[in-house]
Every structure is written in structure tokens, then in C-alpha cells.
N, C-alpha and C positions, 0 to 999 in steps of 0.2 A: 144785266145783258152777258156778264160772264158765268152767275149762277145759272141762268138757264141753258147757255151752253152748255156746263158741265153736267145739268140736269139730260140734256137732250143726246150725248154722251153715254150716258150709263145707262139710258134706257136703248139706245141704240145696241150697247153692249148686251143687253139683255136679250133683246130680238133675236142680235146673229147668235149668241149661245144657244138659245132655244130653238132657231132654226138649223143649226148645227147638233145638233142632238137629233135631229129627222133626217137630215140630207148629206151627204159627205162633203166637207169645207170647199172640194174643188167643183162640185157639183152646184152646192150653194154661191156659190160666188159668180157663176155662168148664167144662172138663172136670174139675180139681184141685176145684172145687166140687160135683162132681156133677151139672153142668147137662147141659140135651141141645143141642148147637151147632147150629144152626139154618142150612139152606143158604141162599147168599148169591147174587144175581145181581149182575153187575155189567156194567154199559153199555158199557166200553172197557178191553180188558187187552191186553199184546202178548205174544204166547208165542215162545218158541225151542225147537227142536229140534236138537241136533247128534247124528250118531255117526261114527265110525270108518269110513273108506274100508276096506275089504277086509277089517275085522274075520276072516271067517271064515276065510279063507282064514290069516291069520295066528295065530288061535285052534288051527288044525288043525296050526299047526308047535311050536307049544308043550305045555308039559307044563299041567294044570289050575292046578296053584301057580305057575304063571308068568305065564298070561292074569292072575291075581288081583292081582300084582304088578306088572304094567304097568297093570293099568285104576285100582290105587289110587294109583299115581305120578300117572296122567293127572287123577285127581278129585281130588286134594289141591292138583294146580294149581289145576285150575278154581275147585274152592272158596275158595281162599285169594282170586284175584282178581277174582271175584263182590261180594266185601266191599266193595269201592271202588262199587257201584252200587245204586241202590235198584230191586233184584229181590229175588226169591224164589224160590230153587231149591225146584222140587215132588218130582223123583225124578230116579233113574238106573236104567235097565231094562237089564239087559248093559251093548252098550256105549252105549247112548245118554242124553242127558242133557237135561233139560227144565227151563226157568226161564220164569218170567214175571214182568213187571211191573202193578202197577197192581192189585194185590190181594196178601195179605188185606189191605193199608193200599193206599186209594187213594191216586192221586198225581196227579189231574188231565189235562192231556194231557202227561205227561213219561214216559209206561209206552213207547213208542215210541222214544225216545231213549233211556234207560236201556237197555234192550234191543240197539238197532242200537250202540251203543258197548261195550258188553260183548262183542257177537257178535265185534266187529273186534277186539277184544283176545284173544278167546279162538281164535280164527283165527291169531292171529299166535304165541299161548305153545305153542299144539300141537306147533308145529314144536322147542319146544324140549325137548321131556320128552321124557327116555332112558327106551329100553327095556331093560331090566339084560342080557336075555339074547338081544337082537340090535344090539348097539353101533354098527354103523353105520348100522342103520334111524332111519328118522324116521316118526312116525304123520300122515294126515293127515285133518282132519276135511271131513264134507260139512253145511252148516248150514241151517236155513229159520225164517220167522219170518213169522208171520201177527197179525194185528190185528181186534178184532172183542168182540163180549159173549160171554160164558161163565156158566157157577153154579159155585161152589166150595161142597164141605161134606166132613162128614168121615164117610168110611165103613168100618163096622168097630164093632165092641166090642172086643175081641183085637187088640191093635196098632193101631187105629185111625190112618186115613190118610187124609191132606187132597189129594183129588183138585177134579180140574176135570171141566168137563162141558160140552159143545156143539160144535156145527159149528167154530166158531174152533181149538178142537183138533185138530179132524180137519184143517182144511186147513195150521196149522203143521206137522203131519207130513206132508204132501205135500209141502208146498215143501220140506222136508229131505230126502224120497224124492228127490223130481226136480232135488237139487240136481247141483252134481258138485265134486269135489276140491278142498279151498281155497277154497270158493267159498260166499257168504251170498246165501241167494235167498228174494227179499223177494214178497209179493203186493201188488196195487194198493193194497189196503185202507193196507199198513203204509207204502209209496211216499207216498202223498198226506199220512200221518201227519206224515213225517219231510221234507217241502215247508217246511213252516210256517217253519223259521229257515234254511233255503237253506245248511245248513252242510253237506250231504252229497254225496259224487258216486257216483251211481247210475247204471246203467246198463240200458238197456232189455235184456231178452231178446228180448222177443216173445211170440206166446200160443204157448201149449203147451197138450197133452193133460192131465189131470188125473184120473186115476182117481176116479170116484166125483162129480166137478163139472163136467165137456166141458172144452171151451177156457177159460184164465185167460191172462189179459196180466200178465206176470210181469216180474221186474227183478233185477239182479245189486246190491248194496251193496258199494262200491267200497272207501270209506274216507269221513276226516270232516276237514275243511278247516281245523277248527279244535281239533284234537284228537287227539294221539298216543297210540298203546298205550304201557302200562307196560313197563319193560323187564323 
């Protein structure tokens, strides 16, 4: 009976670990208790989007299995690295990678700093990811960051997903889509949030036309004076 109880505990831990990879712990706890998960409003969060430069043409030259293997290698690398930061991986859609800080657990004013350090790490890390079927090739990342309010909640009954809503999400996505290879494109809101500790090397990009937003003053995040990315 004792052995069976220990086996049951181990299986339960495995199941909970898997669930916590898919949903925030606080949300998973409510769902296990059959409680309704209320959507929550966050005054300030920072959202990161990235995608692979030229992914469509890379994918066109590969078999579907090779594409899966390439993305799996990339995301294992990213998933391992983001554990060093106070961030939450929201989702991946194809070659797009979305991460947020400041939710589901609020972290005061740390969210912009956490995402900024993480983004510098990921942009450096992507160059080290080996593409099995293209040993001499290297992937390039295009990244964008924005800071602002959003709403987060669980959507769906079968395979429920923790989703973010609001203009902050759209703007972060626009920062990514108007970025350049191996560059981190940040909005004025994120720039102002990073000014507090004067630790970042930031370059003015200038005013650019952003679809659905008009003219926006944006910046390039180049580095952190006090922080070097992991090896």
C-alpha cells in the first residue's frame, strides 16, 4: 500500500508539472477545483514577440519533419534560457514566440527590465542554435517589445488557454513585425520604463509608420551596461 501511494504521488507530480507547463499555477489550481477563472486586468506589463527572419523560405526548402526538428531545437533553447528571468511564456505560433512579464504574478516595476534582459539573451542565443539539415546556416531573430495595460484570462473549455488581450498585445506585435534581423525594437513606453536605472544602451530609431497606429517614435535596445548574457 505504501509503494502504491508513493507511485500515485509521483504520477500526480508529473501530471501537475505538465499542467503547469501549459497554464499558470494559480490558474491551474482554480481549474482543478472546478472554479471559474475570472479574467484579470493588469495596469502595466511588458510583452515580447519574436519570429525567425525568412522562416517561410527556410521552411519551403525543408521537409515538414525538418521544420519541426528545427523549431523544437530553437524552443528548447529559448525555454531553458527564459527560466532565469521573471517572465511567463504565453505561447508559440509557428515560428513566433510570445513572452510576458508582470503577469500572472505582478512584479511591480520589474517587468520591463526582466523582458529586456531576456530579449538580449535570446537574440544572442539564436545564433548558437544548430539547424540539423543546414549545418552551415544560422537562424536570425526579429524581436519587438511594448509596455502597457492588458487583460488576461482563460479561454476555452477543452484545451483551455491563458490568453492576453488589449492594444498592448497588438502594439508589441507591431514592434516585432517592423523590427530588423537580430534587432530588438522597443516602443517609447518600454524605453521610458527602462530609463529608471540607466543601465541600458538604447538608440533612437526615429518615427516610423506602424500599421493601425500611425507614426510612432521607437528605439533599438542594444545592450545592458551591467549585465552580460549567459553562455
